[in-house]
LUMLUMFI-574316 format. One record per residue: residue number from 0; x, y, z of N, C-alpha, C, CB in turn. Coordinates in pm, 1 decimal, decimal comma. Atoms other than C-alpha are relative to their C-alpha. Last residue first. Glycine has a CB too. Layout:
# LUMLUMFI-574316
[r NUM; [X; Y; Z]; [X; Y; Z]; [X; Y; Z]; [X; Y; Z]]
...
//
This chain:
# LUMLUMFI-574316
[r 111; [-150,4; -83,0; -23,2]; [-8159,5; 4969,1; 2250,6]; [-39,4; 179,8; 55,4]; [104,2; 3,8; -193,4]]
[r 110; [1,2; -6,2; -139,3]; [-8465,3; 4709,3; 2315,8]; [137,7; 84,2; 22,9]; [-7,5; -154,0; 72,3]]
[r 109; [-86,2; 105,2; -12,1]; [-8463,3; 4580,7; 1947,9]; [79,3; 32,9; 150,5]; [100,7; -7,4; -139,5]]
[r 108; [-42,9; 161,1; 37,0]; [-8776,7; 4641,9; 1863,5]; [89,2; -79,1; 87,4]; [75,3; -7,6; -132,3]]
[r 107; [112,6; 88,3; -111,9]; [-8818,7; 4999,8; 2057,1]; [21,6; -155,6; 0,1]; [-177,0; 19,8; -49,7]]
[r 106; [-95,7; -12,3; -124,0]; [-8436,6; 5116,0; 1881,1]; [-150,0; -88,8; 90,4]; [64,8; 213,9; 60,4]]
[r 105; [-113,1; 79,6; 26,2]; [-8621,1; 5045,7; 1520,9]; [59,6; -49,4; 155,0]; [111,5; 92,7; -93,7]]
[r 104; [68,2; 180,2; -44,1]; [-8924,8; 5187,0; 1646,8]; [113,0; -75,9; -14,7]; [-134,8; -84,5; -115,7]]
[r 103; [122,1; 52,3; -145,6]; [-8808,7; 5519,5; 1726,6]; [6,0; -147,7; -9,5]; [-200,8; 51,8; -19,1]]
[r 102; [-119,8; 31,7; -92,3]; [-8530,1; 5472,0; 1405,7]; [-33,1; 18,8; 139,8]; [121,8; 87,3; -30,2]]
[r 101; [-26,6; 181,7; 47,1]; [-8837,8; 5425,9; 1172,1]; [95,4; 15,2; 137,1]; [104,6; -64,0; -204,2]]
[r 100; [72,7; 107,4; -63,4]; [-8964,0; 5766,3; 1347,3]; [42,7; -141,8; -44,4]; [-144,6; 18,8; -26,8]]
[r 99; [-28,3; -45,4; -184,2]; [-8632,8; 5986,8; 1317,1]; [-166,4; -150,1; 37,8]; [-65,1; 291,7; 65,0]]
[r 98; [-106,5; 112,1; -4,5]; [-8634,6; 5816,2; 915,5]; [7,7; 52,2; 151,4]; [156,8; 2,0; -116,8]]
[r 97; [6,6; 120,8; 2,0]; [-8960,6; 5993,0; 861,8]; [77,8; -115,8; 67,7]; [3,2; -7,8; -97,1]]
[r 96; [149,4; 47,1; -85,0]; [-8940,7; 6291,4; 983,4]; [20,1; -123,1; 53,8]; [-142,0; -17,0; -93,6]]
[r 95; [-76,9; -9,4; -166,4]; [-8567,9; 6345,7; 848,0]; [-123,7; -46,1; 107,7]; [59,8; 198,4; 50,1]]
[r 94; [-56,9; -138,6; -105,2]; [-8726,2; 6323,9; 500,3]; [58,2; -35,9; 118,3]; [-116,7; 101,6; 54,8]]
[r 93; [89,8; -67,5; -97,1]; [-8716,1; 5965,8; 286,5]; [42,5; 106,7; 78,6]; [-44,5; -84,6; 85,2]]
[r 92; [-21,1; -12,3; -99,8]; [-8597,3; 5964,7; -14,9]; [-61,0; 21,9; 62,0]; [53,3; 38,4; 16,0]]
[r 91; [41,4; -72,2; -112,6]; [-8598,9; 5819,9; -372,0]; [39,6; 28,7; 126,9]; [-79,5; -31,1; 19,1]]
[r 90; [138,7; -57,0; 40,5]; [-8618,9; 5588,6; -661,3]; [-60,8; 118,4; 70,0]; [-97,1; -102,6; 14,4]]
[r 89; [47,5; -75,6; -108,5]; [-8240,1; 5415,7; -616,4]; [-144,5; 118,4; -52,4]; [149,3; 84,9; 59,2]]
[r 88; [-8,5; -127,2; 16,0]; [-8198,5; 5163,0; -811,1]; [-53,4; 55,9; 102,6]; [-47,5; 42,1; -106,8]]
[r 87; [-5,9; -23,5; 104,4]; [-8202,0; 4755,7; -806,7]; [36,5; 138,5; -81,3]; [-89,5; -42,1; -15,1]]
[r 86; [90,5; -130,2; 68,5]; [-8100,4; 4673,6; -511,8]; [-5,6; 28,7; -114,7]; [27,3; 116,7; 33,9]]
[r 85; [148,8; -48,4; 22,0]; [-8067,5; 4317,6; -440,2]; [-46,4; 175,7; -13,4]; [-78,0; -61,8; 134,0]]
[r 84; [82,1; 71,0; 126,8]; [-7704,5; 4271,5; -523,7]; [-135,6; 15,6; -10,7]; [10,7; -144,0; -2,6]]
[r 83; [45,7; -150,3; 117,3]; [-7654,2; 4559,9; -248,3]; [-31,5; -83,8; -129,4]; [161,5; 143,6; -46,5]]
[r 82; [-143,2; -45,4; 102,3]; [-7730,2; 4267,4; -31,1]; [-32,8; 50,8; -70,9]; [87,6; -80,3; -70,9]]
[r 81; [-26,7; 41,9; 130,3]; [-7918,0; 4306,6; 269,5]; [43,4; 9,6; -100,9]; [-40,3; -11,7; -31,6]]
[r 80; [-101,1; -24,8; 44,9]; [-7967,1; 4253,7; 678,1]; [-49,9; -2,2; -169,7]; [109,5; -97,6; 60,3]]
[r 79; [-86,7; 115,1; 1,2]; [-8331,4; 4321,4; 779,2]; [133,2; 10,1; -93,2]; [-85,3; -117,2; -44,8]]
[r 78; [-90,3; -31,1; 21,1]; [-8620,8; 4488,6; 950,7]; [109,4; -140,1; -68,2]; [21,7; 70,8; 118,4]]
[r 77; [-43,6; 73,6; 71,8]; [-8957,6; 4352,6; 908,7]; [197,6; 41,0; -14,1]; [-105,2; 15,2; -128,2]]
[r 76; [-34,1; 102,5; -65,4]; [-9064,1; 4539,3; 1215,4]; [57,9; -152,6; -93,5]; [-126,1; -16,4; 83,5]]
[r 75; [-159,1; -1,5; -118,0]; [-8981,2; 4858,7; 1054,4]; [-38,1; -95,4; 65,2]; [44,8; 139,1; 119,7]]
[r 74; [23,8; 93,8; -91,4]; [-9278,8; 4777,9; 796,9]; [148,0; 0,2; 79,5]; [-49,9; -143,3; -71,9]]
[r 73; [-109,3; 72,0; -35,7]; [-9233,4; 5101,5; 604,3]; [-9,3; -100,3; 133,2]; [102,0; 100,1; 16,1]]
[r 72; [-32,3; -13,2; -151,8]; [-9561,7; 5216,5; 494,3]; [118,7; -97,8; -11,9]; [-131,5; -46,8; 120,2]]
[r 71; [-50,8; 143,6; -51,7]; [-9670,3; 5344,8; 134,1]; [43,2; 11,3; 147,2]; [132,1; -57,0; -89,6]]
[r 70; [-37,6; -4,0; -152,4]; [-9820,9; 5656,2; -35,7]; [18,8; -115,0; 26,5]; [-91,5; 53,6; 97,8]]
[r 69; [77,3; 45,0; -104,9]; [-9797,1; 5539,7; -400,4]; [12,4; 83,5; 138,1]; [36,7; -140,6; 19,4]]
[r 68; [142,5; -57,2; 113,0]; [-9571,9; 5682,6; -692,4]; [-124,4; 8,2; 89,5]; [-49,0; -128,1; -147,2]]
[r 67; [57,9; 193,7; 34,7]; [-9233,0; 5644,2; -418,8]; [-176,7; 79,8; -120,4]; [-89,3; -148,4; 271,8]]
[r 66; [11,3; 85,5; 134,5]; [-9046,3; 5927,7; -492,2]; [-94,8; -56,2; -23,6]; [77,0; -91,0; -20,2]]
[r 65; [-126,0; 23,9; -23,1]; [-8991,0; 6129,2; -130,8]; [14,6; -117,5; -141,8]; [28,1; -56,1; 173,9]]
[r 64; [-103,3; -111,7; 40,6]; [-9298,5; 6351,5; -175,0]; [125,3; -113,1; 20,9]; [4,2; 167,0; 115,3]]
[r 63; [-80,2; -21,5; 121,1]; [-9498,7; 6047,7; -225,5]; [97,7; 108,3; -39,8]; [-78,7; 4,1; -85,5]]
[r 62; [79,4; -121,6; 124,3]; [-9560,4; 5995,5; 149,2]; [50,3; -22,5; -120,1]; [29,1; 173,3; 19,6]]
[r 61; [-7,9; -26,3; 93,6]; [-9413,8; 5700,1; 362,6]; [-34,4; 72,7; -134,8]; [4,2; -49,4; 11,1]]
[r 60; [23,3; -16,2; 161,0]; [-9584,5; 5628,7; 634,0]; [72,1; 79,4; -54,4]; [-121,7; 41,4; -44,6]]
[r 59; [-23,8; -153,3; 24,7]; [-9453,6; 5427,0; 909,2]; [-41,8; 77,9; -140,4]; [150,6; 19,5; 13,8]]
[r 58; [-39,7; -69,2; 122,8]; [-9544,3; 5086,8; 1037,6]; [6,1; 149,7; 1,1]; [-88,3; -37,1; -102,4]]
[r 57; [-182,1; -15,5; 51,6]; [-9388,6; 4942,3; 1362,6]; [-42,0; 73,0; -110,3]; [114,2; -160,3; -51,1]]
[r 56; [-67,5; -62,2; -74,4]; [-9766,5; 5075,6; 1562,4]; [153,5; -3,7; -58,1]; [-25,2; -52,1; 130,7]]
[r 55; [-83,0; 48,0; -20,0]; [-9953,8; 4893,1; 1252,7]; [87,1; 72,8; 100,5]; [36,6; -28,2; -102,5]]
[r 54; [14,9; -68,6; -138,6]; [-10266,5; 5089,8; 1137,3]; [78,8; -24,8; 99,8]; [-111,1; -19,9; 54,3]]
[r 53; [101,2; 114,9; -133,1]; [-10324,6; 4836,8; 858,1]; [54,8; 106,3; 153,4]; [98,1; -255,6; 18,6]]
[r 52; [-23,6; -75,6; -177,6]; [-10224,1; 5063,5; 563,6]; [-43,1; -56,8; 72,9]; [-54,0; 128,2; 50,3]]
[r 51; [119,6; 67,4; -87,3]; [-10141,2; 4819,5; 248,4]; [4,9; 88,1; 112,9]; [18,6; -167,1; 48,0]]
[r 50; [153,3; -119,0; 44,2]; [-9910,3; 5018,5; -3,0]; [-148,4; -35,2; 60,6]; [-39,9; -5,7; -192,3]]
[r 49; [89,9; 38,5; 65,3]; [-9593,6; 4788,8; 141,9]; [-92,8; 123,7; -51,4]; [-59,5; -97,2; 76,3]]
[r 48; [164,2; -103,8; -43,9]; [-9259,5; 4898,8; 260,2]; [-121,4; -75,3; -92,5]; [9,0; 219,2; -70,5]]
[r 47; [88,1; 8,3; 23,5]; [-8967,0; 4677,4; 351,7]; [-60,0; 88,3; -1,0]; [-29,7; -60,1; 35,5]]
[r 46; [145,0; 8,5; -36,6]; [-8662,1; 4819,3; 574,6]; [-126,0; -42,2; -140,8]; [-30,3; 163,8; 67,5]]
[r 45; [75,3; -89,1; 36,0]; [-8298,9; 4830,5; 524,8]; [-143,6; -72,5; 33,8]; [32,6; 44,8; -145,2]]
[r 44; [61,6; 52,3; -79,5]; [-7953,0; 4717,5; 660,5]; [-132,3; 117,5; -42,8]; [77,9; -16,7; 150,7]]
[r 43; [84,5; -135,7; -86,2]; [-7703,7; 4714,7; 434,8]; [-73,1; -58,9; 43,1]; [-72,0; 124,5; -61,1]]
[r 42; [79,5; -32,8; -76,3]; [-7436,6; 4505,4; 279,1]; [-64,3; 113,6; 16,0]; [37,1; -21,6; 75,0]]
[r 41; [55,7; 68,8; 71,3]; [-7209,1; 4492,0; -30,8]; [-152,9; -78,6; 119,0]; [131,5; -98,8; -68,9]]
[r 40; [34,5; -73,8; 120,6]; [-6957,0; 4768,3; 113,9]; [-92,9; -175,6; -24,2]; [164,4; 76,4; -130,5]]
[r 39; [46,5; 134,0; 57,1]; [-6937,6; 4676,5; 451,6]; [-43,7; 1,3; -105,8]; [-85,8; -62,7; 59,4]]
[r 38; [-69,4; 65,6; -3,9]; [-6756,0; 5002,9; 531,0]; [-0,6; -142,1; -49,5]; [17,5; 19,5; 86,6]]
[r 37; [-159,4; 1,0; 99,8]; [-6910,9; 5202,4; 289,5]; [70,3; -119,6; 35,2]; [122,2; 137,6; 34,9]]
[r 36; [20,7; 60,7; 163,9]; [-7279,0; 5083,6; 387,6]; [138,8; 37,4; -49,9]; [-140,2; 83,9; -110,8]]
[r 35; [21,0; 188,5; 65,7]; [-7181,6; 5081,7; 764,6]; [-4,7; -10,2; -146,9]; [-166,9; -85,5; 46,1]]
[r 34; [-127,9; 56,8; -35,2]; [-7052,8; 5470,5; 752,4]; [42,5; -222,8; 1,1]; [4,4; 80,4; 171,5]]
[r 33; [-60,9; 31,3; 100,6]; [-7368,6; 5529,2; 607,1]; [121,8; -24,0; -14,6]; [-19,8; 61,4; -63,0]]
[r 32; [-98,9; -134,7; 10,6]; [-7573,2; 5464,9; 895,3]; [99,5; 1,0; -142,5]; [114,1; -0,1; 148,5]]
[r 31; [-142,2; -22,6; -34,2]; [-7768,4; 5143,8; 791,0]; [11,1; 129,8; 32,2]; [96,4; -32,9; -104,0]]
[r 30; [6,0; -88,9; -154,8]; [-8197,6; 5275,5; 785,2]; [146,8; -63,9; -1,1]; [-139,9; -47,3; 162,3]]
[r 29; [-80,7; -14,6; -78,2]; [-8235,3; 5226,3; 370,6]; [30,0; 49,2; 171,9]; [37,4; 48,9; -69,1]]
[r 28; [-73,1; -120,4; -48,5]; [-8556,7; 5228,0; 291,1]; [88,0; -56,0; 49,8]; [-56,8; 95,1; 86,3]]
[r 27; [-102,8; -26,0; -158,0]; [-8656,1; 4946,2; 80,6]; [28,4; 120,4; -24,2]; [157,5; -90,9; 35,1]]
[r 26; [-72,8; -102,9; -66,2]; [-8894,2; 4989,2; -231,6]; [-1,6; -21,2; 157,2]; [-60,2; 137,2; -39,4]]
[r 25; [67,8; -104,6; -56,3]; [-9048,5; 4642,2; -387,7]; [102,4; 131,0; 30,0]; [-69,2; -57,0; 130,0]]
[r 24; [-52,0; -144,7; 20,9]; [-8992,1; 4371,5; -575,9]; [-34,7; 96,5; 27,4]; [13,3; 34,0; -85,2]]
[r 23; [26,9; -67,7; 167,4]; [-9070,6; 4033,1; -431,6]; [94,6; 115,5; -2,2]; [-178,1; 68,6; -38,4]]
[r 22; [-101,4; 72,7; 139,7]; [-9070,8; 3916,7; -65,3]; [-38,3; 125,2; -121,5]; [-75,2; -212,1; -71,3]]
[r 21; [-26,0; -32,0; 102,2]; [-9214,4; 4065,6; 260,2]; [49,1; -18,4; -111,9]; [20,0; 40,4; 14,4]]
[r 20; [-97,2; -120,3; 101,8]; [-9202,1; 3826,1; 521,8]; [-65,8; 54,9; -137,1]; [154,4; -77,9; -60,8]]
[r 19; [60,5; -144,0; 38,5]; [-9520,4; 3668,1; 684,9]; [77,9; 102,3; -29,7]; [-74,6; 54,5; 95,7]]
[r 18; [129,1; -39,2; -104,9]; [-9462,0; 3295,4; 627,2]; [-3,5; 151,3; -8,6]; [22,9; -51,0; 177,2]]
[r 17; [38,4; 103,1; -112,3]; [-9105,3; 3270,4; 383,7]; [-126,5; 68,9; 140,1]; [176,0; -44,4; 79,5]]
[r 16; [-38,2; -38,7; -119,8]; [-9081,7; 3555,7; 88,4]; [-47,3; -129,4; 111,5]; [-68,3; 149,8; 25,9]]
[r 15; [109,8; 46,4; -34,6]; [-8934,9; 3485,7; -238,0]; [-42,7; 33,4; 160,3]; [10,8; -138,4; -34,2]]
[r 14; [18,2; 146,3; -55,6]; [-8686,2; 3729,8; -255,0]; [-135,8; -43,4; 19,1]; [65,4; -17,6; 132,4]]
[r 13; [-35,3; 92,5; -94,9]; [-8631,0; 4080,6; -147,1]; [-13,6; -155,5; 13,0]; [-51,7; 41,7; 86,2]]
[r 12; [93,4; 120,0; -10,1]; [-8576,9; 4232,8; -463,6]; [41,6; -59,8; 125,1]; [8,5; -106,4; -123,5]]
[r 11; [-81,1; 100,8; -62,8]; [-8518,2; 4633,7; -383,6]; [-64,9; -148,4; -11,2]; [20,4; 41,5; 150,1]]
[r 10; [108,5; 79,1; 78,9]; [-8659,1; 4963,3; -545,0]; [96,7; -132,7; 45,5]; [-31,8; 42,5; -197,9]]
[r 9; [-54,2; 114,4; 102,6]; [-8425,9; 5126,0; -321,5]; [-132,0; -67,6; -29,4]; [122,8; -116,5; 67,0]]
[r 8; [85,7; 118,5; 76,4]; [-8540,2; 5439,3; -97,0]; [49,6; -70,8; -111,1]; [-120,7; 48,5; -53,1]]
[r 7; [18,8; -9,7; 120,2]; [-8261,7; 5672,9; 52,8]; [-137,5; -161,1; -26,6]; [178,0; -0,9; -79,2]]
[r 6; [119,9; -75,9; 50,6]; [-8252,6; 5719,0; 399,3]; [-53,7; -2,2; -107,8]; [9,2; 103,7; 4,3]]
[r 5; [126,2; 53,3; -119,0]; [-7924,6; 5566,9; 494,5]; [-112,7; 133,6; -64,8]; [61,8; 23,3; 236,0]]
[r 4; [-5,9; -137,1; -99,9]; [-7710,0; 5631,7; 172,4]; [-107,1; -63,4; 72,8]; [-34,0; 177,1; -66,0]]
[r 3; [155,9; -13,0; -70,1]; [-7676,5; 5305,0; -83,0]; [69,7; 88,9; 139,0]; [-100,4; -195,5; 50,8]]
[r 2; [45,5; 74,2; -149,5]; [-7308,8; 5305,5; -229,4]; [-139,7; 47,8; 36,0]; [106,9; 44,3; 138,5]]
[r 1; [-59,7; -29,2; -94,9]; [-7337,3; 5357,5; -586,6]; [-7,4; 28,0; 117,2]; [33,5; 46,3; -20,4]]
[r 0; [91,5; -16,9; -119,6]; [-7401,6; 5101,5; -837,7]; [91,6; 88,8; 128,3]; [-52,3; -170,7; 55,0]]
//
């Protein structure tokens, strides 16, 4: 498997959910920087997606132009460290504007 790159969308096995976590096999947007992804092989930071539109301020629309089959939303509040063993295949790439929106929300959620 190639090293996942920031902005790529990977079909990811997020495992069995607990509580309100998103789980199971679904697209995830890689948000960690490429230097981290390369230096810490085996670990990335990813945001799961959903096809359910909820109008939450922490959800970012990810359109079909990215390689997804249907419009989805990145659940930025569910940012998580993810083993690359959970990544199945790259299915697309988020555009720079989408990544910018995701990153703004990550900074707001973490207070940085």
